[in-house]
N, C-alpha and C positions, 0 to 999 in steps of 0.2 A: 668561226671564231670572231668575236667582236673585239675591236681594239680602237684606241684613239690614235690618230696620226700624230707624228711629232709636230709640235707647235712652237713657234718662236715669234718674237716681236718683229714686225715689218716696219722699216723706217723708209719714209718717202721724203725725198728732198724736192722742194718746189723752188724753181728759179724763175725770175722774171727778167725780161729783157729791158734794157734802157737804150733808147734810140734818140738820135739827134736829127732834127729836120735839116736837110741840106740847104733849104731855102731861107728859113728864118732862124735857124740855130736854136730852136726851142727843144728842150730835152723832155722826152715823154717816157714814162715808166709804166709797164704793164701792172696789172693788179694781181695780188695773191688770191687764192680761192677764198670765198666768203667765210668758210669755217676756220680759216687760219688767222688767229688774232695775235699770236705770239710767234717769235722766231722758232721756238722749240715748244711743242705741246703734245699731249697724249690724245689719241683718237677716241671716238665715241664708244667703240666696242670695249676698249680697256677701261674707260671710265664707268661704263655700265656694269662691267664685271666687278670692279672695285666697290661700287655702291651696293650691288647685290650681295656680295660677300659680307660687307659691313652691316647693312641694315636688315637683310633677311635672315642671315645666319648669325648675327650678333658677334661677328669677329672684330676685335678692336682694330683701330687704324694701323698701328705698327704691325700687327700680325697679318692683316690683309696685305700690306706691302710685302711682308716676308713671303706670303703665299704666292703673290704675283711674281716675285723674284724666283721662287722655286719652280713655278710653272713655265716662265718665259725667259729666265736668265737675265732679267733686268728688274731691279728692285726700285720702284718709284718712291718718292717721299710721301709721308703721311698726309701732306697737304693735298695730294691728288685725291685721296679718299674724301676729304672734307669738301673739296671743290666739286667732286662728282656728286656727292649727296646734295649739295646746294643746287646743282643743275637739275637733278631729278625733282627736288622740291619745287623749284621754279616752274618746271615744265608740266607738273602733275595737274594743277587746277583745271586747265582747259580740257584735258582728257577726262578727268573725273566728272566735270560738269556735263560733257557730252554723254558719258555713260549714264549718269543720273537722268538726264533728259530722255534718253532712249528707253530706260527701264520704266520711268514713270508714265511714258506715253504708250507703253507696250500693251497689246491686247492680251489679257490673261489666258485666253484660249490658245494663243500662239505659244506662250510660255509652257502651258501644260502639255502641248503636243511635242515640245522639244525635249521632253523627258525629265522635267523637274518634279513630276509627280506621277504616281500610278493611280489608276481608277479615278480620274477627275470627276468631281461632282458636276451636275448641270450648271451652265453658266449663270452667275448671279451678278448683281451690280458690283462694279469694281470697288475694292476697298479704298478708303481715303488714303492719300499719299501724304508724306511729310516733306518738309523742306530739306535742302541738301545737307544741312548741319544736323539733322535728326536721322537716326538709323532705324530701319525696320528689321527686327530680328527674324531669322528663318521661322522661329516658333510663331511669331505674330503673323507672318505671311501665311503660314500653313493654316492657322486658325481662320484667317480672313477668307481663305479659299475653301473652307469647310472640310479640311483634311484633319485626320487624327495624327498622322505622322509628319515630321518636319522634312521638307524637301532638302536634299543635299545640294545646296547652292555653292558651297565652297567660298562664299564671301557674303558680306552683309550688303543689302541694298540700301 
């Protein structure tokens, strides 16, 4: 039998010590973890799930919060979904640029050997690449590789 274990929100309280130097009476306070910017905030996993439900499944902000409340017994405000989406948007360009660089520098023989195509043609000159703001459709990629069928990439390069 396959089943999902019970899930609930985990709350972690961070405390920092405040000490006074016995010699100079200077007060020193420890620092909170770097990812803690507010006294109360949601963690990366909950934010990622909120953004995923809203952007990938097109569930509105209020309904996303309602679902999270149903799942975990705590219903966040719709502002969480908006903030989570902004964080994903801010963090995406470096990852997308790295993926683009990797794909444009890839040896097409390696791509063919990884199962993107069956019965690959003999190696020919690599097709021209486009800039990061221009997409190459799977159909165009297939044609440039001399294939008659479109490889199932699952994404656009």
